[in-house]
DRENPA-3360 file (N, C-alpha, C; in nm, 2 decimals, always signed):
BEGIN
1 = MNELSVKL = +0.07/-0.11/-0.01/+0.01/+0.00/+0.00/+0.09/+0.12/+0.00 ~ +0.21/+0.12/+0.05/+0.28/+0.24/+0.11/+0.32/+0.27/-0.04 ~ +0.42/+0.15/-0.11/+0.44/+0.20/-0.26/+0.34/+0.24/-0.36 ~ +0.19/+0.20/-0.34/+0.10/+0.27/-0.42/+0.13/+0.38/-0.40 ~ +0.08/+0.45/-0.28/+0.08/+0.62/-0.23/+0.17/+0.64/-0.27 ~ +0.34/+0.63/-0.28/+0.44/+0.72/-0.33/+0.41/+0.73/-0.48 ~ +0.37/+0.62/-0.56/+0.35/+0.65/-0.72/+0.26/+0.73/-0.73 ~ +0.12/+0.71/-0.64/+0.04/+0.83/-0.65/+0.09/+0.97/-0.63;
9 = NSISKKVN = +0.13/+1.01/-0.54/+0.17/+1.11/-0.52/+0.29/+1.14/-0.64 ~ +0.37/+1.08/-0.70/+0.48/+1.11/-0.77/+0.35/+1.19/-0.91 ~ +0.29/+1.07/-0.94/+0.16/+1.14/-1.05/+0.10/+1.25/-1.01 ~ +0.05/+1.28/-0.90/-0.02/+1.35/-0.89/+0.04/+1.48/-0.90 ~ +0.20/+1.49/-0.86/+0.31/+1.60/-0.86/+0.31/+1.63/-0.99 ~ +0.32/+1.54/-1.09/+0.36/+1.55/-1.25/+0.23/+1.58/-1.31 ~ +0.12/+1.54/-1.27/+0.02/+1.63/-1.35/-0.04/+1.79/-1.29 ~ +0.00/+1.81/-1.15/+0.02/+1.97/-1.11/+0.17/+2.03/-1.18;
17 = LLLETHIK = +0.23/+1.95/-1.21/+0.35/+2.00/-1.27/+0.28/+2.06/-1.40 ~ +0.22/+1.97/-1.47/+0.16/+2.00/-1.63/+0.07/+2.08/-1.66 ~ -0.01/+2.07/-1.52/-0.13/+2.17/-1.56/-0.06/+2.34/-1.54 ~ +0.05/+2.34/-1.44/+0.10/+2.48/-1.43/+0.15/+2.51/-1.57 ~ +0.24/+2.44/-1.61/+0.33/+2.45/-1.71/+0.22/+2.48/-1.85 ~ +0.09/+2.42/-1.86/+0.02/+2.41/-1.96/-0.05/+2.60/-1.91 ~ -0.09/+2.61/-1.82/-0.13/+2.75/-1.76/-0.02/+2.85/-1.83 ~ +0.11/+2.84/-1.79/+0.21/+2.92/-1.86/+0.22/+2.91/-2.02;
25 = IQQINQNL = +0.19/+2.80/-2.05/+0.18/+2.82/-2.21/+0.08/+2.88/-2.29 ~ -0.05/+2.89/-2.20/-0.16/+2.94/-2.28/-0.11/+3.12/-2.27 ~ -0.07/+3.15/-2.11/-0.04/+3.29/-2.14/+0.04/+3.33/-2.21 ~ +0.14/+3.24/-2.25/+0.22/+3.29/-2.34/+0.20/+3.30/-2.52 ~ +0.09/+3.24/-2.49/+0.01/+3.22/-2.64/-0.09/+3.34/-2.65 ~ -0.15/+3.36/-2.59/-0.21/+3.50/-2.54/-0.12/+3.62/-2.55 ~ -0.03/+3.64/-2.51/+0.07/+3.75/-2.49/+0.14/+3.75/-2.67 ~ +0.16/+3.63/-2.71/+0.21/+3.64/-2.90/+0.09/+3.65/-2.97;
33 = ESEIQRLH = -0.03/+3.60/-2.92/-0.13/+3.69/-3.03/-0.17/+3.84/-3.04 ~ -0.16/+3.83/-2.88/-0.18/+4.00/-2.91/-0.06/+4.08/-2.96 ~ +0.06/+4.05/-2.95/+0.20/+4.08/-3.02/+0.17/+4.12/-3.17 ~ +0.08/+4.00/-3.20/+0.08/+3.94/-3.37/-0.05/+4.04/-3.39 ~ -0.12/+4.09/-3.33/-0.24/+4.17/-3.35/-0.16/+4.30/-3.39 ~ -0.10/+4.36/-3.29/-0.01/+4.48/-3.28/+0.07/+4.46/-3.42 ~ +0.12/+4.37/-3.43/+0.22/+4.41/-3.57/+0.15/+4.42/-3.70 ~ +0.03/+4.33/-3.71/-0.04/+4.35/-3.80/-0.13/+4.51/-3.83;
41 = QIIEQHQQ = -0.15/+4.55/-3.71/-0.16/+4.71/-3.71/-0.06/+4.81/-3.77 ~ +0.04/+4.75/-3.72/+0.17/+4.86/-3.75/+0.19/+4.81/-3.90 ~ +0.19/+4.69/-3.99/+0.20/+4.67/-4.11/+0.08/+4.77/-4.20 ~ -0.03/+4.76/-4.10/-0.16/+4.82/-4.20/-0.11/+4.98/-4.22 ~ -0.07/+5.01/-4.08/-0.03/+5.19/-4.10/+0.04/+5.22/-4.21 ~ +0.20/+5.12/-4.17/+0.31/+5.14/-4.26/+0.24/+5.14/-4.44 ~ +0.14/+5.03/-4.46/+0.11/+5.03/-4.61/+0.04/+5.13/-4.62 ~ -0.06/+5.20/-4.53/-0.15/+5.32/-4.58/-0.04/+5.43/-4.56;
49 = KINELEEN = +0.10/+5.42/-4.51/+0.18/+5.54/-4.57/+0.24/+5.55/-4.65 ~ +0.31/+5.37/-4.76/+0.34/+5.37/-4.85/+0.26/+5.43/-4.95 ~ +0.14/+5.36/-4.97/+0.04/+5.45/-5.02/+0.01/+5.57/-5.06 ~ +0.03/+5.64/-4.94/+0.01/+5.84/-4.97/+0.17/+5.86/-5.01 ~ +0.29/+5.79/-4.98/+0.39/+5.80/-5.04/+0.41/+5.84/-5.19 ~ +0.37/+5.71/-5.23/+0.32/+5.69/-5.37/+0.24/+5.73/-5.44 ~ +0.14/+5.80/-5.40/+0.06/+5.90/-5.44/+0.14/+6.03/-5.47 ~ +0.18/+6.08/-5.32/+0.25/+6.22/-5.35/+0.36/+6.17/-5.46;
57 = NKFLRLAK = +0.42/+6.09/-5.49/+0.56/+6.07/-5.55/+0.51/+6.09/-5.71 ~ +0.37/+6.07/-5.76/+0.31/+6.06/-5.86/+0.28/+6.20/-5.90 ~ +0.23/+6.27/-5.79/+0.23/+6.43/-5.80/+0.33/+6.51/-5.81 ~ +0.42/+6.45/-5.74/+0.54/+6.54/-5.77/+0.60/+6.49/-5.89 ~ +0.61/+6.39/-5.98/+0.64/+6.37/-6.10/+0.60/+6.42/-6.18 ~ +0.46/+6.44/-6.17/+0.39/+6.51/-6.29/+0.45/+6.66/-6.28 ~ +0.45/+6.72/-6.14/+0.47/+6.85/-6.14/+0.59/+6.91/-6.17 ~ +0.68/+6.77/-6.14/+0.83/+6.80/-6.21/+0.82/+6.85/-6.39;
65 = GISAAPEE = +0.73/+6.75/-6.44/+0.72/+6.75/-6.54/+0.65/+6.89/-6.61 ~ +0.56/+6.92/-6.55/+0.50/+7.05/-6.61/+0.60/+7.14/-6.59 ~ +0.67/+7.18/-6.48/+0.81/+7.28/-6.46/+0.92/+7.21/-6.52 ~ +0.93/+7.12/-6.64/+1.06/+7.11/-6.68/+1.10/+7.20/-6.80 ~ +1.20/+7.18/-6.88/+1.26/+7.26/-7.01/+1.13/+7.24/-7.08 ~ +1.13/+7.32/-7.17/+1.04/+7.36/-7.30/+1.04/+7.27/-7.40 ~ +1.14/+7.16/-7.39/+1.15/+7.04/-7.50/+1.04/+6.97/-7.40 ~ +1.11/+6.93/-7.28/+1.02/+6.85/-7.24/+0.85/+6.87/-7.19;
73 = RQQLKDKI = +0.83/+6.99/-7.18/+0.72/+7.06/-7.17/+0.63/+6.98/-7.30 ~ +0.68/+7.04/-7.38/+0.64/+6.98/-7.52/+0.60/+6.83/-7.54 ~ +0.71/+6.74/-7.49/+0.66/+6.61/-7.51/+0.55/+6.58/-7.43 ~ +0.54/+6.64/-7.30/+0.44/+6.65/-7.22/+0.32/+6.64/-7.29 ~ +0.32/+6.76/-7.35/+0.17/+6.81/-7.38/+0.14/+6.70/-7.51 ~ +0.23/+6.68/-7.59/+0.22/+6.58/-7.71/+0.13/+6.44/-7.61 ~ +0.22/+6.40/-7.52/+0.15/+6.28/-7.48/+0.00/+6.31/-7.44 ~ -0.01/+6.41/-7.36/-0.14/+6.46/-7.28/-0.27/+6.48/-7.43;
81 = EQYIQDID = -0.19/+6.53/-7.51/-0.29/+6.54/-7.64/-0.31/+6.40/-7.71 ~ -0.21/+6.31/-7.73/-0.24/+6.19/-7.80/-0.37/+6.09/-7.67 ~ -0.32/+6.10/-7.54/-0.43/+6.07/-7.43/-0.57/+6.12/-7.46 ~ -0.59/+6.24/-7.53/-0.71/+6.30/-7.50/-0.79/+6.24/-7.67 ~ -0.68/+6.24/-7.77/-0.76/+6.18/-7.89/-0.76/+6.03/-7.87 ~ -0.69/+5.93/-7.79/-0.72/+5.79/-7.78/-0.89/+5.81/-7.68 ~ -0.89/+5.92/-7.61/-1.01/+5.87/-7.53/-1.14/+5.93/-7.58 ~ -1.11/+6.05/-7.68/-1.22/+6.10/-7.78/-1.27/+5.94/-7.86;
89 = KCLAALK = -1.15/+5.88/-7.91/-1.17/+5.77/-7.99/-1.26/+5.66/-7.92 ~ -1.25/+5.61/-7.81/-1.31/+5.53/-7.72/-1.45/+5.60/-7.76 ~ -1.49/+5.69/-7.69/-1.61/+5.79/-7.66/-1.68/+5.75/-7.75 ~ -1.62/+5.79/-7.90/-1.70/+5.82/-8.02/-1.72/+5.63/-8.03 ~ -1.66/+5.52/-8.00/-1.70/+5.39/-8.02/-1.79/+5.35/-7.97 ~ -1.79/+5.43/-7.81/-1.92/+5.37/-7.72/-2.06/+5.41/-7.80 ~ -2.06/+5.52/-7.86/-2.20/+5.56/-7.92/-2.22/+5.49/-8.01;
% end
């Protein structure tokens, strides 16, 4: 009977240790999930900032093109005129 009691106590200690370990692991898991959510938010904010900067870059390139040298300005005007003609053709085809 004494041997059985010793084994039972040993098993009980091991089960308690496993439960404590399980609780600690659950807490770590919750902390990691919170960290993942926080990092996803940071990624989303950075992606929005990238999109804003890319949009600003487009406008800056356009502004630079407008204030460029006369030859470059003429090339830009020619491109715009070509786009307008293409749009007019598309509109005429739709009618």
